[in-house]
C-alpha positions in Angstrom: 95.7 102.9 127.5 96.1 105.4 124.6 92.8 106.9 123.8 93.5 109.3 121.0 91.1 107.9 118.4 92.0 110.4 115.6 95.6 109.1 115.6 95.0 105.5 115.4 95.9 103.8 112.2 95.7 100.2 111.1 98.8 98.0 110.7 98.8 94.2 110.6 100.3 92.9 113.8 102.5 89.8 113.0 100.9 86.9 115.0 103.1 83.8 114.5 106.4 83.2 116.1 108.2 82.8 112.9 106.7 86.1 111.5 107.8 87.9 114.6 111.3 86.4 114.5 111.4 87.2 110.9 110.4 90.9 111.7 113.6 91.1 114.2 115.8 89.3 111.6 114.7 91.7 108.8 115.2 94.7 111.1 118.8 93.6 112.1 119.7 92.8 108.6 118.5 96.3 107.6 120.4 98.0 110.3 123.6 96.1 109.4 123.1 97.1 105.7 122.9 100.7 106.7 125.9 100.5 109.0 127.8 99.3 106.3 126.6 101.9 103.6 127.3 104.7 106.2 130.7 103.2 107.3 132.0 103.2 103.8 130.6 106.8 103.1 132.3 108.1 106.1 135.6 106.2 105.7 135.7 107.6 102.0 135.5 110.9 103.5 138.5 110.4 105.6 136.4 110.0 108.9 136.9 107.1 111.4 133.4 106.6 113.1 132.9 104.3 115.9 130.3 101.4 115.5 127.7 103.1 117.9 127.9 106.2 115.7 127.1 104.2 112.7 124.2 102.4 114.3 122.6 105.5 115.8 121.8 107.3 112.7 118.4 108.9 112.1 117.6 106.4 109.6 118.4 103.3 111.8 116.5 105.0 114.7 113.4 105.4 112.7 113.6 101.8 111.6 114.0 100.5 115.0 111.0 102.6 116.3 108.7 101.6 113.3 109.4 97.9 113.7 108.9 97.9 117.6 105.7 99.8 117.1 104.4 97.3 114.6 105.2 94.3 116.8 103.7 95.9 119.9 103.6 93.6 122.9 106.9 92.8 124.6 108.9 95.5 122.4 106.7 98.2 123.8 106.9 96.8 127.3 110.6 96.7 127.5 110.5 100.4 126.2 108.3 101.4 129.0 110.2 99.6 131.7 113.5 100.9 130.4 112.0 104.6 130.6 110.8 103.9 134.2 114.2 102.4 135.3 116.9 104.3 133.8 115.2 107.5 133.1 117.6 110.5 132.2 120.5 108.0 132.1 119.5 106.8 128.8 121.2 108.3 125.7 119.1 110.8 123.7 118.9 108.3 120.8 117.3 105.5 122.9 115.0 108.1 124.5 113.9 109.2 121.1 112.8 105.6 120.1 111.1 105.2 123.4 109.1 108.5 123.0 108.1 107.6 119.3 106.8 104.3 120.7 104.6 105.9 123.3 103.0 108.3 120.7 102.5 105.4 118.2 99.0 103.7 118.2 98.4 101.3 115.5 95.3 98.9 115.5 94.6 95.7 113.9 93.0 95.9 110.1 89.4 94.7 109.9 90.3 91.3 108.2 92.8 90.5 111.0 90.3 91.7 113.9 87.3 89.5 112.3 89.8 86.6 112.2 90.5 87.0 115.9 86.8 87.5 117.0 85.7 84.2 114.9 88.6 82.4 116.5 87.7 83.5 120.1 83.9 83.5 119.9 83.0 81.3 116.7 81.6 82.2 113.3 78.4 83.7 115.0 80.2 86.0 117.3 77.9 89.0 116.3 74.7 87.3 117.2 74.7 88.6 120.7 75.5 92.2 119.7 73.4 94.9 118.4 76.2 96.8 117.2 79.9 96.4 117.3 82.1 99.2 116.1 85.1 97.8 114.1 87.3 100.8 114.5 88.7 100.8 118.1 88.5 103.9 120.3 91.9 103.0 122.2 95.0 101.2 121.4 97.8 100.0 123.7 100.8 97.6 123.7 99.0 94.4 124.0 95.5 95.1 122.9 92.8 97.5 121.5 89.3 98.5 122.8 86.1 98.5 120.9 82.7 100.1 121.6 79.8 97.7 121.2 76.2 97.2 122.3 74.4 94.0 123.4 71.1 93.0 121.6 69.7 94.0 125.2 71.0 97.6 124.6 73.8 97.4 127.2 76.9 99.3 126.2 80.2 97.5 126.4 83.9 98.3 126.2 85.5 95.2 124.7 89.3 94.9 125.1 90.8 92.4 122.4 94.3 91.2 122.5 96.6 91.2 119.6 97.1 87.8 118.2 100.2 86.1 119.0 101.2 88.3 121.9 100.8 85.8 124.5 102.9 83.0 123.0 105.7 85.3 122.0 106.5 87.4 125.0 109.6 85.6 126.1 111.1 85.4 122.5 110.3 88.9 121.8 111.8 90.2 124.8 115.0 88.2 124.1 115.0 89.5 120.6 114.6 93.0 121.8 117.5 92.4 124.4 119.6 91.4 121.6 119.0 94.4 119.6 119.7 96.7 122.5 122.9 94.9 123.4 124.1 95.0 119.9 123.4 98.9 119.8 125.2 99.5 122.9 122.3 101.9 123.9 121.9 100.8 127.4 124.4 101.6 129.8 126.4 98.9 131.5 125.2 99.9 135.0 121.5 99.3 134.2 120.7 95.8 135.1 119.2 95.0 131.7 118.9 91.2 132.3 116.8 91.6 135.5 114.9 94.3 133.8 114.0 91.9 131.0 113.1 89.1 133.4 110.6 91.6 135.1 109.3 92.7 132.0 108.4 89.0 131.0 106.7 88.3 134.2 104.6 91.5 134.0 103.7 91.2 130.4 102.5 87.4 131.1 100.3 89.0 133.9 98.8 91.6 131.6 98.4 89.1 128.8 95.9 87.1 130.9 92.6 89.0 130.7 90.9 86.6 133.2 93.6 87.8 135.7 92.6 91.4 135.0 88.9 90.3 135.3 89.6 89.0 138.7 91.2 92.2 139.7 88.4 94.5 138.3 86.0 92.4 140.4 88.3 92.6 143.4 88.4 96.5 143.1 84.7 96.7 142.7 84.2 95.2 146.1 86.9 97.3 147.9 85.6 100.7 146.4 82.2 100.1 147.8 83.7 101.7 151.1 84.7 104.6 148.7 81.5 105.8 146.9 83.4 108.4 145.0 84.9 105.8 142.7 83.4 103.8 139.8 84.9 100.5 138.5 83.3 98.8 135.4 81.7 95.3 136.0 82.8 92.5 133.8 80.8 90.4 131.4 82.2 86.9 132.2 80.1 85.1 129.4 82.0 87.5 126.9 85.4 87.3 128.5 88.3 84.9 128.4 92.0 85.1 128.6 92.4 87.1 125.2 89.2 89.2 125.4 87.8 91.4 128.1 84.3 92.5 127.9 83.3 95.4 130.4 80.7 97.7 131.2 81.2 101.0 129.2 81.1 103.8 131.9 80.6 107.4 130.5 83.0 110.0 131.8 85.1 113.1 130.5 89.0 113.1 130.7 90.3 113.5 134.2 92.4 116.6 133.0 89.3 118.6 132.0 88.4 118.8 135.8 90.9 121.8 135.9 87.9 123.8 134.7 86.0 123.1 138.1 86.1 125.2 141.2 89.0 124.8 143.6 87.2 122.9 146.0 86.1 120.1 143.6 89.8 120.2 142.2 90.9 119.5 145.7 88.7 116.8 146.5 89.4 114.9 143.3 93.3 114.9 143.9 92.6 113.9 147.7 90.5 111.1 146.7 93.1 109.6 144.3 95.9 110.1 146.8 93.7 108.4 149.4 93.2 105.5 147.1 96.9 105.2 146.5 97.5 105.1 150.2 94.8 102.4 150.6 96.3 100.4 147.9 99.7 100.6 149.5 98.9 100.2 153.1 95.5 98.4 153.2 94.8 96.5 150.0 98.4 95.9 149.4 97.5 95.8 145.8 98.5 98.7 143.7 97.2 99.7 140.1 100.6 101.0 138.8 99.9 102.8 135.6 98.9 106.3 136.4 98.4 107.1 132.7 95.8 109.9 132.7 93.6 108.1 130.2 93.1 105.3 133.1 90.9 107.9 135.0 87.8 109.7 134.0 85.5 112.0 135.7 81.5 111.9 135.9 80.4 115.4 136.1 76.8 114.5 136.7 77.7 112.1 139.8 81.1 113.6 140.8 82.7 110.2 140.8 86.1 109.1 139.5 86.1 106.4 137.0 88.9 103.8 137.4 90.1 101.9 134.4 92.6 99.3 133.2 94.0 97.0 135.8 96.2 95.1 133.8 99.4 96.6 135.4 98.1 96.0 139.0 101.0 94.6 141.3 100.8 92.8 144.7 102.7 94.7 147.6 104.6 92.4 149.8 104.1 93.2 153.5 107.6 94.1 154.0 107.5 96.8 151.3 104.3 98.1 152.5 105.7 98.4 156.1 109.1 99.9 154.5 107.1 102.7 152.8 105.1 103.4 155.8 108.4 104.1 157.9 110.0 105.8 155.1 107.1 108.2 154.8 106.9 108.6 158.5 110.6 109.3 158.6 110.1 111.9 155.7 107.3 113.4 157.5 109.4 114.3 160.6 112.7 114.7 158.7 114.1 111.7 160.6 116.9 110.9 158.1 118.0 107.8 160.2 114.5 106.4 159.8 114.4 107.1 156.3 117.7 105.5 155.6 116.7 102.3 157.6 113.4 102.1 155.7 115.1 102.4 152.3 117.4 99.7 153.2 114.6 97.5 154.2 112.8 98.2 150.8 116.1 97.0 149.1 117.6 100.4 148.0 121.0 99.7 149.0 121.8 96.3 147.9 124.4 97.5 145.5 127.7 98.6 146.6 127.2 102.1 146.9 129.4 104.7 148.9 128.0 106.6 151.9 127.7 109.8 149.8 125.5 108.0 147.1 123.3 106.5 149.9 122.9 110.2 151.3 121.9 111.4 147.8 119.1 108.9 147.5 117.7 109.7 151.1 117.8 113.3 150.1 115.7 112.5 146.9 113.2 110.6 149.2 113.0 113.4 151.7 112.2 115.9 148.9 109.8 113.8 147.1 107.6 113.5 150.4 107.6 117.2 150.9 103.8 117.3 150.9 104.0 115.4 154.1 105.8 118.0 156.1 103.1 120.7 154.9 100.9 121.6 157.9 97.8 122.3 155.8 97.0 122.1 152.0 100.0 121.5 149.7 99.9 123.6 146.4 101.1 121.0 144.0 100.8 123.4 141.0 102.9 126.0 142.6 105.5 123.8 144.3 106.9 122.4 141.0 107.8 119.4 143.0 107.5 116.8 140.2 110.2 118.7 138.4 112.5 119.3 141.4 112.5 115.6 142.0 113.2 114.8 138.3 116.0 117.2 138.2 117.5 115.8 141.4 117.4 112.3 139.9 118.7 113.6 136.6 121.7 115.1 138.5 122.4 111.7 140.1 121.9 109.6 137.0 124.1 111.5 134.9 127.0 110.4 137.1 126.9 106.9 136.0 129.0 105.4 138.7 126.2 106.6 141.1 123.3 104.9 139.3 122.0 101.7 140.7 118.7 99.8 139.5 116.1 100.2 142.4 113.9 97.3 143.2 111.3 96.5 140.6 108.2 96.8 143.1 109.6 100.1 144.2 109.9 101.4 140.6 106.1 100.7 140.0 105.1 102.2 143.2 107.2 105.5 142.6 105.6 105.4 139.2 101.9 105.6 140.5 102.8 108.2 143.0 104.5 110.5 140.6 101.6 110.2 138.1 99.3 111.3 141.0 101.6 114.3 141.8 101.6 115.2 138.0 97.8 115.0 137.8 97.3 117.1 141.0 99.7 119.8 139.5 97.8 119.5 136.2 94.5 120.2 137.7 96.0 122.8 140.3 94.9 120.9 143.2 95.9 121.5 146.9 95.8 118.6 149.2 96.2 118.0 153.0 98.6 115.0 152.3 99.7 115.1 156.0 96.1 114.4 157.0 95.6 111.6 154.5 98.7 109.8 155.7 98.0 110.3 159.3 94.5 108.6 158.8 96.2 105.3 157.5 99.0 105.6 160.5 96.4 105.7 163.1 94.3 102.9 161.6 97.4 100.7 161.3 98.3 101.5 164.8 95.0 100.7 166.1 95.1 97.2 164.3 98.4 96.7 165.9 97.2 97.5 169.5 
């Protein structure tokens, strides 16, 4: 969830299927017009440009990014998932569009917002509130968040879904797919159809705020055994499938803990890694969005605030067991075990050569480097995230070696990479081996 309140700007969100379809149609028409115009210009200069060169002009790229940012919802979700899956394999032009989408932060104008609130809560929606801030303090792909006070004085964070998002998910993603295929921006060896199907499923979950409310309640129960975490409570009487009203919990940005002493920073990173391992091996439910904005820190209580559970995914038993075996293999440099576990997870379903398989196993081994450190692992000094990214980039540039990993695995890797980056950001040192060994011993004890 973006929380850069100063960068937010109002832009009406098209809510009806027809208006959203028209937006895509208008974009396609505009792109086609620009292609013809640019083509005529280059041909008159004696050049023979390819169609993709005519489509990928700076003007067209700007039009695509602006329109997808206006539509929000599915359009942005596809961009996020493409970034996760294909990474450095994407051409610079598409990466530019996705980067712009991630930085955009539009919100509903007041008139549209009031219409949504009246539709959801009735004409007298304001009666229960002592104060309701009409300008949101955060905006993301499918909703925006407002500060409010109940008449009783309780402080709330109210997440309001953009109108029309829920009913337009499938058609929006199909329209985005048409644009991407027309542009030729996505390489053939990226399984776009599978990616789009997963994007639809993921967004339908995220657009159901009652589902997220249930997850919030579930995490509240779980973290009772981890007193250093705080999860907002839900106000069910003010929540439905399109509005989620939660307790507003005070905290500072998680990155700001870099100013704390080394022991405190180490403890914070250790606690986040401990939670990830519990999610993967015990709860079997992972909040997969490691955006720094989804974590805050309370300096007075020394507790970590966990926010935004829309991107939470269930972890099947076979996947949890596969990652346990993969990490155990990486910890002991047992390449045979790593290979077997990766195969069980689903990494080698494509027709890949033994050399390609070995490259993937080497990347896993490198990514699990902290497990082989006997003591505290210095995330800031190791530059691990960069080294793993460079290794994956070197592989992805050889397009015949690229394959689409299992979608669940992509989200798990995304979460772990985010924690690695945060640990490096706050210059933390963590005994990862000890944390993993605790989960190993607990699991072994249960089996016995």
